[in-house]
Residue, then its C-alpha position, 0 to 999 in steps of 0.5 A: m484536464l485529467a479525470i480520475i474515477t475512483n471508488i471512494p475517498t482515502p486520505y493517502r489518495t486525497a493527499f497524492f491528488n492535491v499534490l498533482n493538481e498542484e503540479l498539473l496547474k504549473i503547465n495549465e492543467s488540473i484534475h478533476v476527480i469523480y467518485c463512485a461513493e462516498t465509502e464502503p463497508g470497512r472503511h472509517w475515514k470520514f470525508s473532509p472537503q476542506e482537505n481536497n484542493y482540487p475539483y470533484t464529483f460524487l456520482k450518484g448510484l447503486h451500491p449493493e454489497f457481495k462479499n467483500f466485493y462493493p461494485h458501484i453503479n453509476i448511471g451518470l459516469t458517461a455524462c459526466l465524462k462528456k461534460l468534463k471533455p478530459q485530456w486524459v482518463l485515468i481509471a484507478g480501481s479493479w479491472n472488473a468494477p462497473a465504472t471500468i467496464k462503462v468507460l472501456l465500452n463507451k470509449k468512442k463516447v469519452d474520446s480520450p486516452i484511457v489509463f488504467w491504474s492497477e495494483g493486481h499481482f499474481d499473488a493478490q489474486v482473489r478469485s480466478n478460474k478459467y472463465v474469470d481468467l478470460l474476461r480479465k484477459k480481455v479487458l486487460k487488452s483493451i486497455n493501451h496504457f497503464v500505471v503500476p505501483n510495483i514490478k509485480s504488478k507490471e509482469y502481471i499486466h504484461h502477462y495478460n497485455s504484452e503490448a501494453i505500455v506501463d509506467f511506474l505510479p506508486n501508492t504514496v505515504d504522508e512523508d512529512f509525518f512519517s520522517l524523523s525530526p530533530k526533535d525524534s529520538k528512539i531512546e525517549s520513545r522507547n522510554r515513553k512506550n515502556l520498551p526495553l532499551d537492550k534489545i532489538i525491537i521489531v514492529l509488525v503494523s497489520s490487521l491480525d487475521s489469517r491473510k497477514g500470517v501473524l500466527e505463523f510469525y508469532d509461532a516462529f519467533k517462539k522457536s527462533n533464537n529470540d533472547n535479544l528480540y522484541v517484538v511489538q504488534i500493532g493492530t487488532g482482529e480474529f486472532y487478537e484474543n488467540l495471540k494473546e492467550k498464546i503469549v501468556k501461555d508461553n511465557l513470552s510478556n517479556h518479549y511480545i506485545l500487543t498493542g490493539q488499534l492505535e492512532a497514527k501518531d502512536v503507530r509513528e512513536y512504536l516505529i521510531s523506537a523499532d530497529i525493524f519493520a516486519l510484515p509477514t503477509k501471505s497476500d498483499p497488493n502494494p502495502l503502505s505500512p513498509i513504505e511509512a516504516a522506510f521514510l522513518k529509516k527502518c530495515l525491512l523484513v517483507s514477505s515476498k507476497a507483498g506487491n512491492a517488497k522487490d521495490l522497497i527491499s534491496e536484499n542484505k542492504n536494507g532488509w530481507i525479503i521472506n520467500e515463504i510464510n512457513e516456519e523454517d523461512l521465518i524461523k531463518n529470518i528472524n534468526k538473522i535479525a537476532e545475529t545482526e548488530r544494531s549499528k548495521l540496522e541502523e545502517m539498513g535503515e538509512k538505505s531504506f530511506e534513501i530508496v523511498s526518497a528517490s521514487f516515493t514521494r508524492k511529488k516525484a510519483a506526480q511528475n512521473l505521471i504527468t511526464f507519462l501523460q504527455r507522451i499520450k496526448k490525444 
């Protein structure tokens, strides 16, 4: 049995756990997921028991809040692990989460190989000073095995623990939902969404806040060669009204629209309409939206600050990586898009699909994890 410890249920993890359990059952193993809490502030997913095709336990505990940090203090975690007697323990969470620290302090009682599923990298660090860094290093050096979603996360782990054994485990998306069917048509989707047929359409999906670089992208778009470009910005947040006013003031309503927050089916429709997906983030551990866009065969423009940019983009073959979120780099990349033939963008989108199909499906991710676990049996 593989015991997985994680903070709360999320739709993308639940779906992956279902596939992982199916693959483990083929070798007479299974998973048991231990959740530290049912939800956290700002999370709007509803837990549906019928969607979880694997055993799970919700631990009782205390759940204080500290400025975007939500530690879960679960008294019964060690007892739960001792009862389950797992073959392996996979910790999916932050290095300083109480659950992580508790498992590491009770290694002998747990008596199973411990694997840490880490998404951290230097561009995504929120808290860092020499004292935090020393503690981080101490924790990460106490773990032998890691799985990470991207190259930047692997480099990060080896910075703190040069002897760590690290394998690749990407976060996955619903590749069936975010894949083209024979019924899908870019032209029909544009008509349904009242989008121009004669322009290159760039779609951005993110919260509208400073971390996502949305104002910088808009200002660069305004100064770029944008006559044949059209932008759809999906999402909401603190900059929504600001952007709305800027678009009207700059007379760009025929080139730049805000949709607000949308249901998944509408996000999919806009992505089908698009020629290119853009994510000018300033900090993102491992964003899922470019993976979704790649399954829909979109050319990608992603910031180097996104953890999986190098894993998803082969430069000039299926998109471009923005080095810095500044005016010069953004204008340069937006102009590249404007100067690229739409047929070429279509070819680049096909390449995006090849890349994610090779490594980012749930089944391949599950099989890769199982192979890794089998190498470290106790």
